[in-house]
C-alpha positions as CSV (number, residue, x, y, z in Angstrom):
1,M,-39.3,2.7,-5.6
2,T,-37.9,0.7,-2.8
3,P,-35.3,2.3,-0.5
4,N,-31.7,1.6,-1.3
5,T,-31.2,0.2,2.2
6,S,-33.3,-2.9,1.3
7,R,-32.1,-3.3,-2.2
8,T,-30.6,-6.7,-3.2
9,R,-27.7,-7.0,-5.6
10,R,-28.7,-7.5,-9.2
11,K,-26.8,-9.5,-11.6
12,S,-26.3,-8.5,-15.3
13,T,-24.3,-10.2,-18.0
14,A,-24.2,-7.1,-20.2
15,P,-20.8,-5.6,-20.7
16,L,-20.1,-2.2,-19.1
17,V,-21.2,0.4,-21.7
18,S,-21.8,4.1,-21.5
19,P,-22.6,6.0,-24.8
20,T,-20.7,9.0,-23.3
21,V,-17.6,7.0,-22.6
22,Q,-17.8,5.1,-25.9
23,A,-18.0,8.4,-27.8
24,W,-15.1,9.8,-25.9
25,E,-12.9,6.8,-26.7
26,L,-14.0,6.9,-30.4
27,G,-13.1,10.5,-30.7
28,L,-9.8,10.0,-28.9
29,R,-8.8,7.1,-31.2
30,L,-9.7,9.1,-34.3
31,R,-7.7,12.1,-33.2
32,E,-4.7,9.9,-32.4
33,R,-4.8,8.3,-35.8
34,R,-5.2,11.7,-37.5
35,E,-2.1,12.9,-35.7
36,E,-0.2,9.7,-36.6
37,V,-0.8,10.4,-40.3
38,G,0.3,14.0,-39.9
39,M,-3.1,15.7,-40.7
40,T,-4.5,18.8,-39.1
41,A,-8.2,18.8,-38.5
42,V,-8.6,21.2,-41.4
43,A,-6.6,18.8,-43.7
44,A,-8.6,15.9,-42.5
45,G,-11.8,17.8,-43.3
46,R,-10.6,18.4,-46.9
47,A,-9.5,14.8,-47.3
48,S,-12.8,13.3,-45.9
49,G,-15.3,15.8,-47.1
50,I,-16.3,16.6,-43.5
51,T,-16.1,20.1,-42.0
52,Q,-13.3,20.8,-39.6
53,A,-15.8,21.8,-36.9
54,Y,-17.6,18.5,-37.2
55,I,-14.3,16.5,-36.9
56,S,-13.4,18.5,-33.8
57,G,-16.8,17.8,-32.2
58,V,-16.4,14.1,-32.9
59,E,-12.9,14.1,-31.5
60,A,-14.2,15.8,-28.3
61,G,-16.9,13.1,-28.0
62,R,-19.7,15.6,-28.2
63,V,-21.0,14.9,-31.8
64,K,-22.6,11.7,-33.0
65,L,-20.9,10.0,-35.9
66,P,-23.0,8.3,-38.6
67,G,-21.6,5.1,-40.2
68,E,-21.0,6.7,-43.6
69,R,-18.9,9.5,-42.0
70,L,-16.9,7.1,-40.0
71,A,-16.2,5.3,-43.3
72,Q,-15.0,8.6,-44.8
73,L,-12.6,9.1,-41.9
74,V,-11.4,5.5,-42.1
75,A,-10.5,5.9,-45.7
76,A,-8.9,9.3,-45.2
77,Y,-6.7,8.1,-42.3
78,E,-6.0,4.7,-44.0
79,I,-7.2,2.8,-40.9
80,D,-6.7,-1.0,-41.2
81,P,-9.8,-3.3,-41.2
82,A,-9.3,-4.6,-37.7
83,D,-9.1,-1.2,-36.1
84,A,-11.9,0.0,-38.3
85,A,-14.1,-2.7,-36.9
86,E,-13.3,-1.7,-33.4
87,L,-14.1,1.9,-34.2
88,E,-17.4,0.8,-35.7
89,G,-18.2,-1.0,-32.4
90,L,-17.5,2.1,-30.4
91,R,-19.6,4.2,-32.9
92,V,-22.6,1.9,-32.6
93,A,-22.4,2.0,-28.8
94,A,-22.0,5.7,-28.7
95,M,-25.2,6.1,-30.7
96,Q,-27.4,4.4,-28.1
97,R,-29.8,6.3,-26.0
98,A,-28.9,6.1,-22.3
99,W,-31.3,6.1,-19.4
100,W,-30.4,9.6,-18.3
101,H,-31.5,11.2,-21.6
102,Q,-35.1,11.1,-20.4
103,Y,-34.1,13.7,-17.8
104,S,-32.5,16.2,-20.2
105,Q,-35.1,18.8,-19.3
106,L,-34.3,18.5,-15.6
107,F,-30.6,18.8,-15.5
108,P,-27.9,21.0,-17.2
109,A,-25.8,19.4,-19.9
110,D,-22.7,19.1,-17.8
111,F,-24.4,17.0,-15.2
112,L,-25.9,14.7,-17.8
113,R,-22.4,14.3,-19.2
114,F,-21.1,13.5,-15.8
115,L,-23.8,10.8,-15.4
116,G,-22.5,9.3,-18.7
117,Y,-18.9,9.3,-17.3
118,E,-20.0,7.8,-14.0
119,A,-22.0,5.1,-15.8
120,G,-18.8,4.0,-17.7
121,A,-16.3,4.4,-14.9
122,E,-14.8,1.5,-13.0
123,H,-13.5,3.3,-9.9
124,V,-14.6,6.6,-8.2
125,R,-12.5,8.3,-5.5
126,S,-14.3,11.1,-3.7
127,Y,-14.0,13.5,-0.9
128,H,-17.2,14.9,0.7
129,N,-17.2,17.3,3.6
130,E,-20.9,18.0,4.3
131,L,-23.0,15.3,2.5
132,L,-22.5,11.7,1.7
133,H,-21.7,10.6,-1.9
134,G,-24.9,10.2,-4.0
135,L,-24.0,6.6,-4.7
136,L,-24.0,5.9,-0.9
137,Q,-27.3,7.6,-0.1
138,T,-30.4,5.8,1.0
139,E,-33.6,7.0,-0.8
140,E,-34.9,8.8,2.4
141,Y,-31.5,10.6,2.8
142,A,-31.5,11.6,-0.8
143,R,-35.0,12.9,-0.7
144,A,-34.1,15.0,2.4
145,V,-31.0,16.4,0.7
146,I,-32.9,17.3,-2.5
147,R,-35.9,18.8,-0.6
148,G,-33.8,20.8,1.9
149,G,-30.7,21.7,0.0
150,N,-32.0,23.2,-3.3
151,T,-34.4,26.1,-3.0
152,Y,-34.8,26.2,-6.8
153,V,-36.1,22.6,-7.1
154,R,-39.9,22.4,-7.6
155,L,-41.8,20.0,-5.6
156,T,-43.1,18.4,-8.8
157,E,-39.5,17.5,-9.7
158,M,-38.7,15.9,-6.4
159,D,-39.6,12.3,-7.3
160,R,-37.8,12.4,-10.6
161,R,-34.6,13.8,-9.0
162,V,-34.7,11.1,-6.4
163,A,-35.3,8.5,-9.1
164,V,-32.2,9.6,-10.9
165,R,-30.1,9.3,-7.8
166,M,-31.3,5.8,-7.2
167,A,-30.8,4.9,-10.9
168,R,-27.2,5.9,-10.6
169,Q,-26.7,3.3,-7.9
170,R,-27.4,0.5,-10.4
171,R,-23.7,0.8,-11.3
172,L,-22.9,-0.6,-7.8
173,D,-24.4,-4.0,-8.9
174,G,-24.0,-6.5,-11.7
175,D,-21.0,-8.2,-13.2
176,H,-19.0,-5.0,-13.5
177,P,-19.7,-3.1,-10.3
178,L,-18.3,0.3,-9.7
179,R,-15.7,0.5,-7.0
180,L,-15.9,3.4,-4.6
181,T,-13.3,4.9,-2.3
182,S,-14.6,7.7,-0.3
183,V,-13.1,10.0,2.3
184,I,-16.0,11.6,4.3
185,A,-15.6,14.4,6.9
186,E,-16.9,13.5,10.3
187,G,-19.4,16.4,10.1
188,A,-21.2,14.7,7.2
189,L,-21.9,11.8,9.5
190,R,-23.2,13.9,12.3
191,Q,-25.3,16.3,10.2
192,Q,-28.9,15.1,10.8
193,V,-30.1,15.2,7.3
194,G,-33.8,14.2,7.3
195,G,-33.8,13.9,11.1
196,R,-32.3,11.3,13.5
197,E,-34.3,8.3,12.2
198,V,-33.3,8.9,8.6
199,M,-29.7,9.5,9.6
200,R,-29.6,6.3,11.7
201,A,-30.8,4.3,8.7
202,Q,-28.2,6.0,6.5
203,L,-25.4,5.2,8.8
204,D,-26.6,1.6,9.1
205,H,-26.5,1.4,5.3
206,L,-22.9,2.5,5.3
207,D,-22.2,-0.2,7.9
208,R,-23.7,-2.9,5.7
209,L,-21.8,-1.8,2.6
210,L,-18.5,-1.9,4.5
211,T,-19.2,-5.2,6.2
212,E,-20.7,-7.1,3.3
213,R,-18.8,-5.7,0.4
214,P,-15.4,-4.6,1.6
215,E,-13.7,-5.4,-1.7
216,Q,-15.9,-2.8,-3.4
217,F,-16.3,0.0,-0.9
218,E,-13.7,1.8,1.1
219,I,-14.9,4.5,3.4
220,R,-12.5,6.5,5.5
221,V,-13.7,9.2,7.9
222,M,-11.7,12.4,8.3
223,P,-12.2,13.1,12.0
224,F,-12.6,16.6,13.6
225,T,-9.3,16.0,15.3
226,A,-7.4,15.8,12.0
227,G,-7.5,19.6,11.8
228,A,-6.5,21.2,8.5
229,H,-5.8,18.8,5.7
230,P,-5.2,18.9,1.9
231,A,-8.8,18.4,0.8
232,L,-10.3,20.9,3.2
233,G,-12.6,23.3,1.4
234,G,-15.0,21.4,-1.0
235,P,-16.1,18.1,-2.4
236,F,-14.7,16.5,-5.5
237,Q,-14.7,13.1,-7.3
238,I,-12.0,11.4,-9.4
239,L,-13.4,9.0,-12.1
240,S,-11.2,6.2,-13.5
241,F,-12.1,4.1,-16.5
242,P,-11.5,0.5,-17.7
243,S,-9.9,1.5,-21.0
244,P,-6.1,2.4,-20.6
245,R,-6.7,5.0,-23.3
246,L,-8.9,7.1,-21.1
247,A,-7.4,9.4,-18.5
248,D,-8.9,10.2,-15.1
249,L,-11.5,12.9,-14.9
250,V,-12.6,15.1,-12.0
251,W,-16.1,16.2,-11.2
252,Q,-16.5,19.1,-8.9
253,E,-19.9,20.5,-7.9
254,V,-20.6,23.4,-5.6
255,L,-23.8,25.4,-4.8
256,T,-24.0,27.4,-8.0
257,S,-21.7,25.7,-10.4
258,S,-20.2,22.4,-11.6
259,D,-17.3,21.4,-13.7
260,I,-15.8,18.5,-15.5
261,I,-12.0,18.8,-15.3
262,D,-9.9,16.9,-17.8
263,Q,-6.6,18.9,-18.0
264,S,-4.0,16.4,-16.9
265,S,-2.1,18.8,-14.6
266,R,-5.2,19.8,-12.7
267,V,-6.4,16.2,-12.5
268,A,-3.0,15.2,-11.1
269,D,-3.3,17.8,-8.3
270,Y,-6.7,16.3,-7.3
271,V,-5.2,12.8,-7.4
272,V,-2.4,13.8,-5.1
273,T,-4.7,15.7,-2.8
274,F,-7.0,12.8,-2.5
275,A,-4.2,10.4,-1.7
276,E,-2.9,12.6,1.1
277,A,-6.4,13.1,2.5
278,R,-7.0,9.4,2.5
279,E,-3.7,8.8,4.4
280,R,-4.7,11.4,7.1
281,A,-8.2,9.9,7.6
282,L,-9.0,7.1,9.9
283,S,-8.4,3.6,8.6
284,S,-11.4,1.6,7.3
285,A,-11.7,-0.3,10.6
286,E,-11.5,2.8,12.7
287,S,-14.0,4.5,10.4
288,L,-16.5,1.7,10.8
289,V,-16.2,1.9,14.6
290,L,-16.9,5.7,14.4
291,I,-19.8,5.2,12.0
292,R,-21.4,2.7,14.4
293,R,-20.8,4.9,17.4
294,I,-22.5,7.9,15.7
295,A,-25.3,5.7,14.6
296,K,-26.0,4.7,18.3
297,E,-26.0,8.4,19.2
298,M,-28.8,8.8,16.6
299,T,-31.1,6.4,18.4
């Protein structure tokens, strides 16, 4: 696999589709319609001949919905033909097998679900205090992180884990590229992951992204001189989606655990925290100057 640093932008005419996000929107729309007609999940189960547990799983986006069962719900909820056709389109897309499913034995279910959300997002806002965002990493940097940062990773898994990280970066290209706004602590730029040569190439890669694609990438550095700030303490990501029906989600991953946060009040706290951290960080132009200065120090 060629390093991300030498990768050229690929064009794709395919629409932005993630089975995980399509299943989420399908379930959300079905739940909204059920509530509109005044049905509980139990009543909907009786009316449609589907168990309440199954309906709840579909509404949560975690259970696949065959065509005949969607037809039962359409009849029970008295959904008009135009809306039913849209729901069928979501159902078909949700049934597709995504690229990350081939790695289901390698990663926990929550991380695979996160990959699905990331694949269907249109904007990611992130704060990282020790490592760079996976979407910004070169292949050599990613390999050094995976090799050195996870004592439980077998050497035989290394190449597959690196391949997943590189595959995620396909969302940065094509006709519907993912936008990324990242606040990065200065320490993450100075930590010599993989050694000085690897780190210099990584910083040069950030330089190219900011210089060549400023409409897509915003990177702001939180300098040591900023002192205490709202995001101090741990990394997190906020994912936003193209459909206005879908609310923001937060992904938080630490050494021994990870979590997808969807409670609106908690997500709102992260959104405010990120906005305040972004304001306290260096501007994009100042950040680029600092990235270049640190890169020179790595020579």
